[in-house]
N, C-alpha and C positions, 0 to 999 in steps of 0.2 A: 580527528574531531572528538573521538571517544575519549582520548587521553585528556583533552582539555575540558571535557564536560564536568560540571559540578556534580559531586557525589550525592546521590539521592538520600534524603532523610526519611526513614520509614515512618517516623512519628507524624509527619505532616499528612499521611493518608489515613490516620486513625479516625478522624471525624467522619470521613466518607464511608469507612468500613462499618462504623456503628450505625450510620443512617441506613445502609443497605440491609443490615441485620434486622433493624426495627421494621423496615418496609416489608421484608419477607415474613416477619411474624404477623404483621397486620393482614397481609394477603392470605396467610395460612388460616387465620381465624375467620376471615371473610368467606372463603371459598370451601372450607372443609365441610364434609357432610355432617349434618346434624344427627345426633344419635336418634335412632328410631323411637318414637313414642309407643308405649305399649298400647295395642289396639283394644278397644272395648270388645268383649265377646259378642258375636252376632246373635241377634234374637233367634231362638230356636222354635220350630214348628213341629208338630207331630202329625204324620199321615199314615195311611194304610196302603200297601201295594200288594196287588194280587196278580199272579201269573197263571192264566188258564190255558192249558195246552190243547184244549178242544179234543179232536179225535185221536190225538197222539196219546199213547198209553203211558202217561206220566201224571203223577198227582199234582194238584194245584199247589202253588207256593203262595203263602200269605204271610206278610210281615208288617209289623208296625215299626216305623223308623222315625228318628228325629234328625233334622237337618236344618241348615240356616234358612232364615226367611229370605224369600226372593229366589229360591231354587226352582229349577224347571222339572218337568216330568222326566226328561232324560236323566238328569242328575239323581232324582229320586230312584229311578229304576236301576241306574248303575250302582247305587248303594245297596240294592237288594239282591241282584243277580248279575252274573257276567253278561255283558252286552257288547255288541259290535255294530258300528254304523257303516253305511255304504250307500252307493247310488242304487236305490231300489225302485222308486216310483218317479219322482220328479226332483229330488234334491239329494245331493251327495251326503247329507247328514241324516237321512232317514234311517230308522232302525232296521237293521238287516237280520241280526241274530240275537235271540234272547235265550240264555241258559242252554246254548248249544243247538237250538232249533232255529233254522234259517228260513227266510222267505223263499218261496218256490214259484216264480212267475209262470212257468210252464203249466203247473197244475193249480194255478190260482191260489197259491198259499201265501197269506199275508198276516203280519202282525198289526193289529189295530188296538186302539186304546179308548177307554172311556174315563171321564171324570164324574164321579158321583152319579153314575148311571146314564150319562149322556155322552155322545161321541165327542172326542177331543176336537176343540175348535181350531187348533193350529198344530203345526209339527211339534213333536215331543221336545225338540231342543229349544223351542221358543216359548212354549206354554208354561206359565208360572203356576205353581201350586200354593195353596194356602192351608193354614192350620185346620185340621179336621177333614181334609179332602181324602177321598178314596180313589186310587188309580187302579183300573182293571185292564190288564193286557189280555187279549184273547186271540188265538190263532184260528184263522178261517181258511179252510182248504177246499179243494174240489170234492164234491159230494156233500157239502154242507149247504146252508141256506144260500150262500153265494153262488154255487153251481145251479141250484134250483132256480135262482132268479134269472139266469141266462138261458134256461131251457125254454123251448117254444111253449106259448100259452095255448091251451085247448079249452074249448067250450064244453061244459058238461051240464046236462040237465039233471039236477038233483034237488034235494031238499035242504041245501045249506042255508041255515038261518042265523048264522053268527053275525055279530055286530061289533064294530070297532068304533069307539067314540072318544072324544077328549076335547082338550082346549089347548091352543098354542098361545103362550104368553111370553113377554119379555121381562127379564129381571132387570129392574132399574128403569130409568127414564128414557123414553123414546126421543131421540134428538129432533130438533127443528131442522127442516131441510130447506135451505135458501134456494130461490130460483136461479136458473142459469141466465147469464147475460148473453144475448144474441149479438154476435160480432161479425156476421157474414150473411149475405142474402136476405137482408131485412124485408125486402118487398115480397118475398115468398114465405119467409118464416114467420111473418105476421107479428110484429111487435118488437119491443126491446128486450123482453124477458120470456122465458119458458119455465113453467112450474117443474120442480124436480119430479122425475117420473115415479119415484118411490113415495111421493108425498100423499098421505091420506089422513082422514080424521079418525083417530083411534080412541077407543074407550079404555081409559087408564092404560095399562100395559098389555092389553089383549090385541093380538095381531090379526088384523083383517086382511083377507086375500092372501093368506099363506097357503101354499100347496102341500097337500098331504097325500102320501101314497104308500101302498104295501109292496114290499119286495119279497119274492119267494113264492107267490101264488102261481101254481102251475095249471090248475083247472078251476073252472067256475062259471060265473055268469057271462053271457055274450057281450061283446063290445057294443056300445051304443053307436048309431050311425054318425058319420061325420069326422072320424078321427084317422081316416086313411089319407086325408089331404087337408092342408091348411094354407091360408093366404096371409102374407105379411105385407102391408102396404106402407109407403112413405108419402105422407101428405102433409103440407104445411110444415115440413121439417120435423115430423113426429112419426115414430113407428106406430102403426095401428094394426092389431091390438098391442098392448104393452107386453103381455105374455100369452102364449098359446100352447095347445097340447097336440101331440101326434103319437100314434102307436108306432112301435119300431118298424122301420121299413116304409113309413108313410112319406108322402111327397110334400115338400115345402116349396110353395111358389112365392117368390119375392118380387114385388112390383115397385116402380117409381112413378108416382103421380105428380111429381114436382118438375118444373122446368129448370132444374138445377142438378148438378152432379151430386150423387150420393155414392156410398159404398157400404156394404154390410160385412163386417168382420166378426166372426163367431169364435168364442173361446169356451173350453170346458171349465169345470170348477177348479182345475189346477193351472189355469191361465195358459193352457196349450191351445194353439190355433186349430180350428176345425175347417174353416173355409174363409175366403176373403173375395167377395165378388164386387165388381164395379157396376154402377148403375149410372151411366153417363148422361142420360137424357130422359125426358118425360116419355112414358110408355115402355121403358126398359123392363124386361122380365127375365128372371132366372128361376130354374127349377132344380131342386136338390132332393135326393133321396136320403132320409135320415135313418141310417142303419145302426147308429150307436146310441144306446139308451143313456139318459142322464139329463142334467140341466145345462143349457148352453146360453151364455150371455152374448148378446149381439150389440154392436155399436157402430156408429158411422164415424169413419176416420177422415171425412172430407171437410173438416172444419166445423162440424155440428156435434160438439162433444156432449150435448144434452140428449142426443138421440140414443136411447137404450131400449132394448127389448129382450125377452127371454123365451126360449123354446124348451119345453119339457117333453122328452121322448120317453114313452112308457112301454113296459113289457106286458102289462095286464090292465084291465079296466077298473081296478080298485084304486081310485084316486078321487080327490075332491078338493075344494077350496074352503077356507074358513069363513064363517059369518063375521059380522061386525064385532061380536063379543069374543071372537077367537075360537068358537066351538066348531066341531065337525062331527059327522057321522058317516060311516060306510056300512051299508047293509049287505046281506046275503054273502057273508064271508065264509068260505069253507073252513072247517076245523084244521088247525095246524099251528106251527110256530113260524112267525114272519118277522121281517124288519120293517118297522114303521118309520118313514122318513117325513120330516117336515122341513119345507124350504120357504124362505121369505126373501124377497128381492133386496131387502136392506140388510138383513142379518145372516143370510146364508142358510146352511143346512145342518140339521141335527137328526140323530137316529137313535131309536130304542128298540129292543126286542119285545115282541108281544106274542 
């Protein structure tokens, strides 16, 4: 058969070859990478970074640096000094070592930071810095205010006549808080909606009912009566009171006055669980000893997502709540250096040294 076959004419395949070449060229120009456009230079900001080694015998480091807008505290610090991240507190990206000085959990040694004199509101790798900001890192170790804060408080009859006063305000507008829609146990939870538990009438940006306390006071005035024990009730699907105070080691009694199931789930300010107790029926009670100081957020996980409360466990009696205009006063404060904390149920916690 091959001998009888007609000899192929190469010229008759030429139009097909030209068409294939043209198609290849079209596909090449369609799918090749476009040359990169030159990027506009990022807007630059200028900030100051200070590294305070505290009790460690090393001089402070202070630098003014420029970096792209949108940078974080972590990126600014990395541009200033050698830095290492690691799982220190509650996140694998926490700052572990700065300029060769590492956190030391056994001796309560931690790197903390402030922005413009106020404690950092978020982890360093997430918090954005802006033009003109001042970042201050400081190393707190055992033997500093942090250790004093954990020491047992003792009553001392003296003539301490110091006063700490101030005002707690919010920078910017306080948001409107919509009510929660009730979607379960309507007959007990009374109504179709519940007001947001943080909702209040504020004067401008002045924070009413913020909690203020001093950390580091070891001796001073006696505790007022009533802080060894506190009762938190659940009635009409609301925690009552919304927040309460206990001294360290005090007894918290939780009650259920509703004929429906509740539970009380408590978290610290790093979202770590403290306890989770079921309250299955009306008349249920649970008692817990609060040995850990701090602010704890409580919520009901039994389908009542509007039920929120807070327990503030304190080491000394130097605490108060702010007035409608955001003002506060603490009297009879012994002389010394302390950490002043302000906490608000909507905005969280800030700290300054006084």
